[in-house]
Rosetta silent file (secondary structure, phi, psi, omega in degrees, C-alpha in Angstrom):
SEQUENCE: MKWSLPKHYNRRIARAIAEFDLIDDGDRILVGFSGGKDSAFLVYSLAVLQEHLSLDFDLRVLTVDLGFDEEADYTKLEQFCNKLEVEYEVKETEIARSVRQANQPCAKCSYFRKGVMTNYCQDNDFNKIAFGHHYDDAVETFLMSILYSGQIKTFRPNTYLSESEVNVIRPLVYLREKEIVTAQNIMEYEAVESPCPYDGDTKREEIKELIQSFADKKQVFYNLVAAMREGNEIELWPEELSREELKDEVNNLWQ
SCORE:     score description
SCORE:     0.000 S_00000001
   1 L     0.000  130.655 -179.206   37.235  -18.222  -13.214 S_00000001
   2 L   -82.578  -12.582 -173.698   38.099  -17.387  -16.796 S_00000001
   3 L   -74.909  144.919 -178.236   41.793  -18.325  -16.380 S_00000001
   4 L  -147.698  173.464  176.716   43.084  -21.584  -17.900 S_00000001
   5 L  -124.979  139.900  174.252   46.221  -23.511  -18.769 S_00000001
   6 L   -61.979  157.413 -172.892   47.178  -25.023  -22.183 S_00000001
   7 H   -59.829  -40.124 -179.351   47.012  -28.856  -22.237 S_00000001
   8 H   -52.825  -49.410 -178.984   50.780  -29.190  -22.332 S_00000001
   9 H   -66.999  -41.118 -179.234   51.175  -27.435  -19.002 S_00000001
  10 H   -57.470  -46.533 -174.272   48.112  -29.216  -17.483 S_00000001
  11 H   -65.808  -43.790 -176.620   49.629  -32.613  -18.380 S_00000001
  12 H   -66.716  -42.503 -179.993   53.120  -31.859  -16.974 S_00000001
  13 H   -70.351  -41.873  177.301   51.773  -30.504  -13.689 S_00000001
  14 H   -61.011  -38.598  179.416   49.154  -33.292  -13.283 S_00000001
  15 H   -60.843  -44.937 -179.899   51.936  -35.836  -13.898 S_00000001
  16 H   -63.367  -43.230 -178.681   53.989  -34.353  -11.070 S_00000001
  17 H   -60.975  -47.203 -178.326   50.974  -34.204   -8.707 S_00000001
  18 H   -68.906  -47.361 -175.617   50.096  -37.851   -9.477 S_00000001
  19 H   -66.958  -37.959 -174.078   53.578  -39.346   -9.521 S_00000001
  20 H  -107.652    6.889  175.857   54.864  -37.729   -6.429 S_00000001
  21 L    55.020   52.746 -172.772   51.545  -37.535   -4.478 S_00000001
  22 L   -76.647  -37.443 -172.938   51.774  -33.763   -4.103 S_00000001
  23 L  -131.770  136.920 -178.626   48.191  -32.818   -3.322 S_00000001
  24 L  -125.961  163.468  172.060   45.439  -34.665   -1.422 S_00000001
  25 L   -60.534  136.320  177.487   41.827  -33.830   -0.535 S_00000001
  26 L    86.868   -0.886 -179.493   41.664  -31.485    2.402 S_00000001
  27 L   -64.389  142.191  168.833   45.170  -30.079    1.966 S_00000001
  28 E  -117.054  114.716 -167.792   45.807  -26.518    3.078 S_00000001
  29 E  -112.255  129.583  175.355   48.694  -25.294    0.895 S_00000001
  30 E   -99.300  120.342 -178.233   50.819  -22.206    1.497 S_00000001
  31 E   -96.713  121.639  174.910   52.363  -20.911   -1.762 S_00000001
  32 E   -75.429  125.503 -174.643   55.634  -19.128   -1.643 S_00000001
  33 L  -133.296  107.940 -179.469   55.495  -16.045   -3.913 S_00000001
  34 L   -89.008  -19.886 -173.440   58.579  -13.904   -4.433 S_00000001
  35 L   103.234   -9.202  176.457   57.100  -11.997   -7.416 S_00000001
  36 L   -76.807  175.685 -174.561   59.391  -13.766   -9.872 S_00000001
  37 H   -64.689  -42.758 -177.458   58.254  -15.745  -12.934 S_00000001
  38 H   -63.886  -52.882 -178.941   58.477  -19.182  -11.369 S_00000001
  39 H   -65.864  -33.236  174.627   56.576  -18.488   -8.220 S_00000001
  40 H   -60.475  -47.874 -176.732   54.004  -16.376  -10.157 S_00000001
  41 H   -68.158  -30.295  177.190   53.290  -19.239  -12.512 S_00000001
  42 H   -63.122  -48.271  179.712   52.986  -21.600   -9.490 S_00000001
  43 H   -57.467  -50.876 -177.717   50.343  -19.331   -7.973 S_00000001
  44 H   -60.933  -45.940 -175.919   48.528  -19.122  -11.260 S_00000001
  45 H   -63.760  -43.323 -178.145   48.656  -22.884  -12.004 S_00000001
  46 H   -71.227  -32.694  178.736   47.387  -23.919   -8.558 S_00000001
  47 H   -64.733  -42.857  179.924   44.594  -21.317   -8.666 S_00000001
  48 H   -66.031  -49.639 -178.469   43.476  -22.666  -12.036 S_00000001
  49 H   -63.839  -26.504  177.426   43.844  -26.359  -10.989 S_00000001
  50 H   -61.282  -32.708 -178.512   41.908  -25.658   -7.804 S_00000001
  51 H   -80.201  -27.402 -171.337   38.945  -24.927  -10.019 S_00000001
  52 H  -111.792  -24.621  178.741   39.324  -27.955  -12.342 S_00000001
  53 L   -74.066  155.273  178.837   40.847  -30.847  -10.425 S_00000001
  54 L   -74.828   -8.611 -179.299   38.646  -33.311   -8.537 S_00000001
  55 L   -83.564  143.443 -178.544   40.723  -32.639   -5.429 S_00000001
  56 L  -105.809  107.487  178.924   39.415  -30.235   -2.786 S_00000001
  57 L  -141.340  157.804 -179.493   42.273  -28.069   -1.308 S_00000001
  58 E  -105.318  151.870  176.960   42.714  -24.581    0.027 S_00000001
  59 E  -126.589  143.153  164.690   45.350  -22.080   -1.060 S_00000001
  60 E  -141.723  144.811 -177.619   46.941  -19.059    0.511 S_00000001
  61 E  -109.177  132.319 -176.762   49.861  -17.093   -0.917 S_00000001
  62 E  -126.055  125.837  169.393   52.717  -15.692    1.226 S_00000001
  63 E   -99.694  123.950  172.248   55.501  -13.309    0.329 S_00000001
  64 E   -91.649  113.686  177.135   58.449  -13.334    2.665 S_00000001
  65 E   -78.689  113.178 -172.816   59.914   -9.864    2.705 S_00000001
  66 L   -79.405  -15.756  177.510   63.594  -10.567    3.211 S_00000001
  67 L    95.114   11.794  179.317   64.441   -6.950    4.151 S_00000001
  68 L   -75.204  -30.272 -176.714   66.750   -6.026    1.304 S_00000001
  69 L  -124.991  109.089 -179.110   64.511   -3.141    0.158 S_00000001
  70 L   -62.380  -24.083 -175.014   62.965   -0.942    2.947 S_00000001
  71 L  -110.532   31.342  179.293   60.534    0.563    0.382 S_00000001
  72 L   -59.328  135.841 -179.132   59.415   -2.688   -1.211 S_00000001
  73 L  -120.745  119.341 -176.369   56.031   -2.436   -2.828 S_00000001
  74 L  -108.134   20.854  178.478   53.978   -5.573   -3.189 S_00000001
  75 H   -55.659  -45.084 -176.562   50.932   -4.002   -4.796 S_00000001
  76 H   -65.323  -36.339  177.051   51.469   -5.777   -8.099 S_00000001
  77 H   -67.379  -42.232  177.590   51.682   -9.151   -6.369 S_00000001
  78 H   -61.790  -44.238  178.564   48.568   -8.449   -4.388 S_00000001
  79 H   -63.155  -36.625  175.147   46.673   -7.427   -7.469 S_00000001
  80 H   -60.501  -48.916 -179.155   47.758  -10.609   -9.241 S_00000001
  81 H   -66.343  -38.953  178.303   46.443  -12.734   -6.328 S_00000001
  82 H   -62.197  -41.702 -179.132   43.211  -10.720   -6.153 S_00000001
  83 H   -59.971  -39.346  179.834   42.657  -11.331   -9.860 S_00000001
  84 L   -86.936   -0.633  177.221   42.949  -15.049   -9.206 S_00000001
  85 L    63.274   41.044  177.570   40.766  -14.833   -6.129 S_00000001
  86 L  -119.440  137.429 -179.445   43.494  -16.210   -3.859 S_00000001
  87 E   -65.881  138.895 -175.766   44.219  -14.868   -0.385 S_00000001
  88 E  -133.811  143.732 -178.581   47.525  -13.058   -0.123 S_00000001
  89 E  -146.593  155.519  176.959   49.747  -11.930    2.743 S_00000001
  90 E  -121.895  134.456  178.634   53.222  -10.486    3.269 S_00000001
  91 E  -114.397  119.055 -178.956   55.486  -11.481    6.188 S_00000001
  92 E   -86.848  140.480 -179.675   58.226   -8.958    6.981 S_00000001
  93 L  -141.192  173.363  175.738   61.575  -10.292    8.187 S_00000001
  94 L  -116.165   34.093 -177.269   65.193   -9.193    8.769 S_00000001
  95 H   -61.666  -32.762 -179.432   66.741  -12.148    6.937 S_00000001
  96 H   -56.280  -37.338 -177.147   68.841   -9.747    4.772 S_00000001
  97 H   -60.899  -42.631 -179.227   70.785   -8.667    7.808 S_00000001
  98 H   -75.723  -37.911 -174.695   71.984  -12.235    8.516 S_00000001
  99 H   -66.797  -37.764 -177.035   72.487  -13.139    4.867 S_00000001
 100 L   -62.604  -23.069 -177.000   74.848  -10.218    4.174 S_00000001
 101 L   -99.004    1.349 -174.941   77.263  -11.611    6.755 S_00000001
 102 L   -87.949  145.062  171.366   77.108  -15.262    5.526 S_00000001
 103 L   -66.491  -34.840  178.804   79.718  -17.215    3.611 S_00000001
 104 L  -125.369   80.163 -171.421   76.971  -18.902    1.620 S_00000001
 105 H   -60.302  -37.440 -174.050   74.228  -16.246    1.457 S_00000001
 106 H   -68.556  -44.020 -178.771   71.859  -18.098   -0.895 S_00000001
 107 H   -65.708  -39.291  179.772   71.836  -21.307    1.193 S_00000001
 108 H   -68.992  -40.730  178.133   71.296  -19.352    4.436 S_00000001
 109 H   -61.117  -46.627 -179.332   68.554  -17.238    2.869 S_00000001
 110 H   -59.894  -43.646 -179.359   66.752  -20.343    1.677 S_00000001
 111 H   -58.469  -50.390 -175.007   67.057  -21.904    5.136 S_00000001
 112 H   -67.383  -37.739 -176.737   65.670  -18.889    6.949 S_00000001
 113 H   -67.986  -39.628  175.655   62.895  -18.310    4.395 S_00000001
 114 H   -61.690  -41.370  178.848   61.754  -21.939    4.703 S_00000001
 115 H   -59.302  -43.660  178.402   61.754  -21.484    8.492 S_00000001
 116 H   -58.952  -44.923 -173.767   59.480  -18.388    8.254 S_00000001
 117 H   -72.409  -39.754  176.230   57.086  -20.383    6.051 S_00000001
 118 H   -64.429  -39.158  176.683   57.029  -23.483    8.223 S_00000001
 119 H   -63.398  -42.870  178.104   56.331  -21.355   11.337 S_00000001
 120 H   -60.128  -40.952  175.280   53.572  -19.717    9.463 S_00000001
 121 H   -60.240  -43.530  178.686   52.061  -23.059    8.555 S_00000001
 122 H   -64.438  -34.970 -178.973   52.096  -24.212   12.123 S_00000001
 123 H   -78.778  -20.733 -175.524   50.432  -21.002   13.359 S_00000001
 124 H  -122.897   16.773  173.001   47.729  -21.065   10.637 S_00000001
 125 L    61.761   46.818  170.283   47.068  -24.802   10.207 S_00000001
 126 L  -102.134  143.582  179.283   48.642  -25.370    6.772 S_00000001
 127 L  -108.903   -8.971  177.436   50.085  -28.801    6.050 S_00000001
 128 E  -140.588  150.167  177.002   51.989  -28.128    2.825 S_00000001
 129 E  -118.313  130.765  173.341   54.278  -25.448    1.371 S_00000001
 130 E  -107.298  125.824  176.403   54.506  -25.123   -2.423 S_00000001
 131 L  -114.401  156.276 -173.938   57.610  -23.752   -4.087 S_00000001
 132 L   -91.180   26.647 -179.176   58.066  -22.931   -7.776 S_00000001
 133 L   -68.681  142.679 -174.233   61.187  -24.919   -8.508 S_00000001
 134 L  -114.979 -173.094 -177.415   61.213  -26.345  -12.077 S_00000001
 135 H   -58.688  -45.982 -179.162   62.982  -29.089  -14.028 S_00000001
 136 H   -60.796  -41.103  179.854   66.101  -26.981  -14.641 S_00000001
 137 H   -58.999  -43.220 -177.825   66.362  -26.135  -10.919 S_00000001
 138 H   -64.291  -43.128 -177.713   66.397  -29.885  -10.066 S_00000001
 139 H   -66.856  -47.077  178.156   69.076  -30.710  -12.580 S_00000001
 140 H   -60.289  -41.076 -179.620   71.192  -27.682  -11.636 S_00000001
 141 H   -66.248  -39.731  177.795   70.935  -28.524   -7.917 S_00000001
 142 H   -62.351  -48.869 -176.062   72.014  -32.104   -8.692 S_00000001
 143 H   -71.554  -37.130  178.387   75.117  -31.010  -10.650 S_00000001
 144 H   -62.701  -38.668 -177.877   75.943  -28.281   -8.060 S_00000001
 145 H   -64.073  -41.173 -178.658   75.798  -30.833   -5.322 S_00000001
 146 H   -70.423  -45.927 -173.012   78.277  -33.125   -7.083 S_00000001
 147 H   -76.757  -37.282 -169.955   80.724  -30.330   -8.101 S_00000001
 148 H  -106.477  -12.741  178.603   80.633  -28.064   -4.993 S_00000001
 149 H  -131.127   -4.990  179.437   79.864  -30.479   -2.111 S_00000001
 150 L    68.524   29.196 -179.212   80.871  -33.978   -3.361 S_00000001
 151 L  -124.342  143.576  176.298   77.410  -35.323   -2.726 S_00000001
 152 L   -98.745   95.921 -173.177   75.012  -37.004   -5.141 S_00000001
 153 L  -161.369  156.374  167.569   71.709  -35.420   -4.272 S_00000001
 154 L  -147.519  175.996  179.200   68.976  -32.978   -5.345 S_00000001
 155 L   -75.430  153.174  177.916   65.740  -31.779   -3.847 S_00000001
 156 L   -94.995  150.346  177.742   62.722  -34.143   -3.948 S_00000001
 157 L   -64.609  -24.403  179.922   59.420  -33.083   -5.473 S_00000001
 158 E  -140.020  112.454 -178.031   57.757  -33.982   -2.158 S_00000001
 159 E  -121.015  126.262  177.848   59.713  -33.626    1.061 S_00000001
 160 E   -92.642  128.233  178.147   58.374  -34.248    4.552 S_00000001
 161 E   -99.023  100.056 -171.274   59.787  -31.937    7.258 S_00000001
 162 L   -64.558  -34.119 -177.341   59.371  -34.056   10.438 S_00000001
 163 L   -64.760  -36.070 -174.819   60.171  -31.256   12.917 S_00000001
 164 L  -107.383   -6.434 -177.922   57.302  -29.078   11.613 S_00000001
 165 L    57.730   40.528  178.261   55.098  -31.898   10.226 S_00000001
 166 E  -124.728  144.044  175.080   54.826  -30.037    6.939 S_00000001
 167 E   -99.769  136.305  174.624   55.392  -31.271    3.372 S_00000001
 168 E   -99.476  121.114 -178.542   57.310  -29.158    0.891 S_00000001
 169 E  -118.499  153.115 -178.691   55.898  -29.784   -2.671 S_00000001
 170 L  -135.797   80.722 -173.498   57.139  -28.643   -6.051 S_00000001
 171 L   -65.632  -13.447 -178.613   54.341  -29.059   -8.683 S_00000001
 172 L   -96.197   15.002 -171.583   56.411  -27.485  -11.540 S_00000001
 173 L   -65.839  -14.411  178.038   59.205  -30.044  -11.526 S_00000001
 174 L  -101.724    5.842  177.579   58.346  -31.378  -15.000 S_00000001
 175 L  -105.114  132.030  174.996   58.330  -27.928  -16.684 S_00000001
 176 L   -73.035  154.530  179.438   61.450  -26.452  -18.237 S_00000001
 177 H   -57.586  -42.495 -178.763   62.413  -22.888  -17.375 S_00000001
 178 H   -60.416  -31.476  178.426   61.912  -21.720  -20.928 S_00000001
 179 H   -71.840  -32.266  179.308   58.252  -22.924  -20.762 S_00000001
 180 H   -75.896  -31.213  175.612   57.634  -20.859  -17.639 S_00000001
 181 H   -61.018  -46.964  177.851   59.149  -17.792  -19.363 S_00000001
 182 H   -61.222  -33.743 -174.629   56.657  -18.303  -22.180 S_00000001
 183 L   -65.967  -15.464 -178.986   53.847  -18.740  -19.675 S_00000001
 184 H   -62.645  -28.995  175.350   54.096  -15.123  -18.551 S_00000001
 185 H   -72.508  -29.212  178.901   51.932  -14.245  -21.574 S_00000001
 186 H   -67.872  -45.357 -177.870   49.386  -16.840  -20.570 S_00000001
 187 H   -88.443   -1.587  177.943   48.878  -15.469  -17.081 S_00000001
 188 L    58.450   51.205 -176.616   49.144  -11.868  -18.042 S_00000001
 189 L  -144.140  132.365  177.760   51.853  -11.112  -15.482 S_00000001
 190 L  -108.487  122.848 -178.519   55.306   -9.564  -15.812 S_00000001
 191 L   -54.167  142.230  175.120   57.851  -10.733  -13.172 S_00000001
 192 L   -87.806  155.788 -177.764   59.140   -8.159  -10.791 S_00000001
 193 L   -77.561  136.957 -179.476   62.864   -7.566  -10.383 S_00000001
 194 L   -73.688  133.828  176.140   64.464   -9.246   -7.352 S_00000001
 195 L   -76.888   -6.779 -174.566   65.857   -6.865   -4.699 S_00000001
 196 L   -70.946  126.291 -179.117   68.491   -9.438   -3.711 S_00000001
 197 L   -68.844  -13.299 -179.232   72.045   -8.135   -4.384 S_00000001
 198 L   -97.222   -1.570 -176.769   73.254  -11.705   -5.108 S_00000001
 199 L   -64.739  127.597 -178.977   70.708  -12.398   -7.809 S_00000001
 200 L    85.040    0.488 -177.976   72.371  -13.495  -11.090 S_00000001
 201 L  -131.421   62.285 -173.189   75.784  -13.847   -9.378 S_00000001
 202 L  -134.442  169.958  177.701   75.619  -17.393   -7.885 S_00000001
 203 H   -64.793  -34.371  174.514   76.948  -20.827   -8.227 S_00000001
 204 H   -53.097  -49.735 -179.120   73.562  -21.776   -9.805 S_00000001
 205 H   -59.826  -35.967  178.237   74.200  -19.292  -12.648 S_00000001
 206 H   -64.179  -42.776  178.485   77.615  -20.932  -13.232 S_00000001
 207 H   -66.495  -39.321  178.582   76.026  -24.330  -13.504 S_00000001
 208 H   -59.123  -46.487 -178.965   73.276  -23.019  -15.794 S_00000001
 209 H   -66.909  -36.565  178.892   75.911  -21.574  -18.081 S_00000001
 210 H   -64.729  -44.120 -178.006   77.966  -24.786  -17.970 S_00000001
 211 H   -64.237  -39.198 -178.117   75.010  -26.884  -19.094 S_00000001
 212 H   -73.252  -17.827 -176.545   74.143  -24.450  -21.879 S_00000001
 213 L   -75.802  -16.027 -179.929   77.789  -24.471  -23.070 S_00000001
 214 L   -75.505  139.140  178.985   77.557  -28.110  -24.373 S_00000001
 215 L   -60.398  -39.812  177.969   76.950  -28.525  -28.044 S_00000001
 216 L  -101.962   51.900 -173.441   74.515  -31.387  -27.219 S_00000001
 217 H   -57.765  -35.092 -175.871   73.026  -29.546  -24.199 S_00000001
 218 H   -71.248  -39.027  175.996   69.599  -31.149  -24.521 S_00000001
 219 H   -63.222  -45.180  179.644   71.138  -34.655  -24.386 S_00000001
 220 H   -62.306  -42.216  179.133   73.366  -33.657  -21.454 S_00000001
 221 H   -58.941  -47.253 -175.526   70.343  -32.282  -19.606 S_00000001
 222 H   -79.789  -18.791  169.616   68.301  -35.486  -19.917 S_00000001
 223 H   -69.330  -39.953  173.172   71.303  -37.629  -19.076 S_00000001
 224 H   -63.780  -39.123  176.010   71.506  -35.757  -15.831 S_00000001
 225 H   -57.835  -44.279  178.876   67.789  -36.254  -15.312 S_00000001
 226 H   -63.092  -41.265  179.624   68.351  -40.013  -15.707 S_00000001
 227 H   -65.829  -23.325  178.620   71.248  -39.964  -13.257 S_00000001
 228 L   -74.693  -16.780 -169.507   69.014  -38.371  -10.569 S_00000001
 229 L   -84.295  136.988  171.921   66.563  -41.300  -10.549 S_00000001
 230 L   -66.159  148.721  174.275   66.722  -44.124   -7.986 S_00000001
 231 L    99.571  -18.655  176.135   66.959  -47.538   -9.536 S_00000001
 232 L   -73.993  155.536 -179.163   69.537  -46.673  -12.195 S_00000001
 233 L   -65.146  131.944  178.900   72.884  -48.543  -12.203 S_00000001
 234 L  -124.983  123.431  175.624   75.365  -46.916   -9.795 S_00000001
 235 L  -125.080   99.981 -172.070   79.019  -47.904   -9.812 S_00000001
 236 L  -122.472  162.784  172.697   81.101  -46.035   -7.233 S_00000001
 237 L   -62.548  155.062  177.106   84.344  -46.451   -5.395 S_00000001
 238 L   -63.124  165.991  177.997   84.138  -48.193   -2.003 S_00000001
 239 L   -61.669  139.902 -177.563   83.693  -46.133    1.175 S_00000001
 240 L   -64.798  136.563  176.078   86.874  -44.278    2.144 S_00000001
 241 L   -73.493  153.092  172.449   88.922  -45.891    4.894 S_00000001
 242 L   -70.449  166.208  179.989   89.693  -43.966    8.087 S_00000001
 243 H   -59.435  -40.033 -177.664   93.305  -42.783    8.503 S_00000001
 244 H   -70.943  -42.303 -178.272   94.037  -45.529   10.956 S_00000001
 245 H   -63.533  -45.548  178.411   92.454  -48.243    8.805 S_00000001
 246 H   -62.738  -37.342 -179.898   94.458  -47.054    5.734 S_00000001
 247 H   -64.368  -43.595  179.832   97.663  -46.985    7.773 S_00000001
 248 H   -62.452  -42.501  179.199   97.134  -50.555    8.879 S_00000001
 249 H   -64.684  -40.152  177.206   96.420  -51.712    5.329 S_00000001
 250 H   -64.331  -46.828 -177.462   99.556  -50.008    3.974 S_00000001
 251 H   -60.287  -36.136  179.806  101.670  -51.462    6.769 S_00000001
 252 H   -62.759  -23.341 -179.790  100.376  -54.937    6.005 S_00000001
 253 H   -71.750  -16.538 -174.912  101.829  -54.665    2.504 S_00000001
 254 L  -103.207    2.253 -175.850  105.328  -54.490    3.954 S_00000001
 255 L   -95.483    0.000    0.000  105.091  -57.367    6.344 S_00000001
């Protein structure tokens, strides 16, 4: 294969693989490919690394057709995978019908899409699913969780799904989004436009704009990265009392 990655990209992806134990010998990895820049670069990177890493693993690429566009054409995606000599398949679904009626369409879409891929893994003997989430995605998810759900959490680079016995891995977690944008020239691929009607109009876009609005946005970004890590100092309020417990404590003040 004539395709390659600059050293900077190799180092960042190799760091993620090593630090989070993302790929092992004998793995069969299903790569989610929407046609966008992130998932395209994931396909490209894993195809290149499959040739150069000492690890022996299999790849297959799957596009989940959500059903937003009845005339969706995946020829460009298939040609890209053929160029990289990676097996490619499309799975048609009716996820769009359910998503349009949901209060949180993006979350529901993600849930259903992951379900389709885990079922595919079980039916075809794959033990890992690779998604193209990058560094910015992780930080944005962390801040979204705090602001919109009151929880301190983000996705992990390697997550085991016990019900399906499949691991979800994210090899691009140490790459910034702007680096993946630049990489489109490296892999000679132009991202396709998403047919999703909610694309660009989400809470994630609000968070992305919020982070970019800070004058010292780079420092803010890496402060959030530090806050995501286990082992850092955490100083929080105590667990909230139940209504009855609080009532008793207040009554005790007047006795």
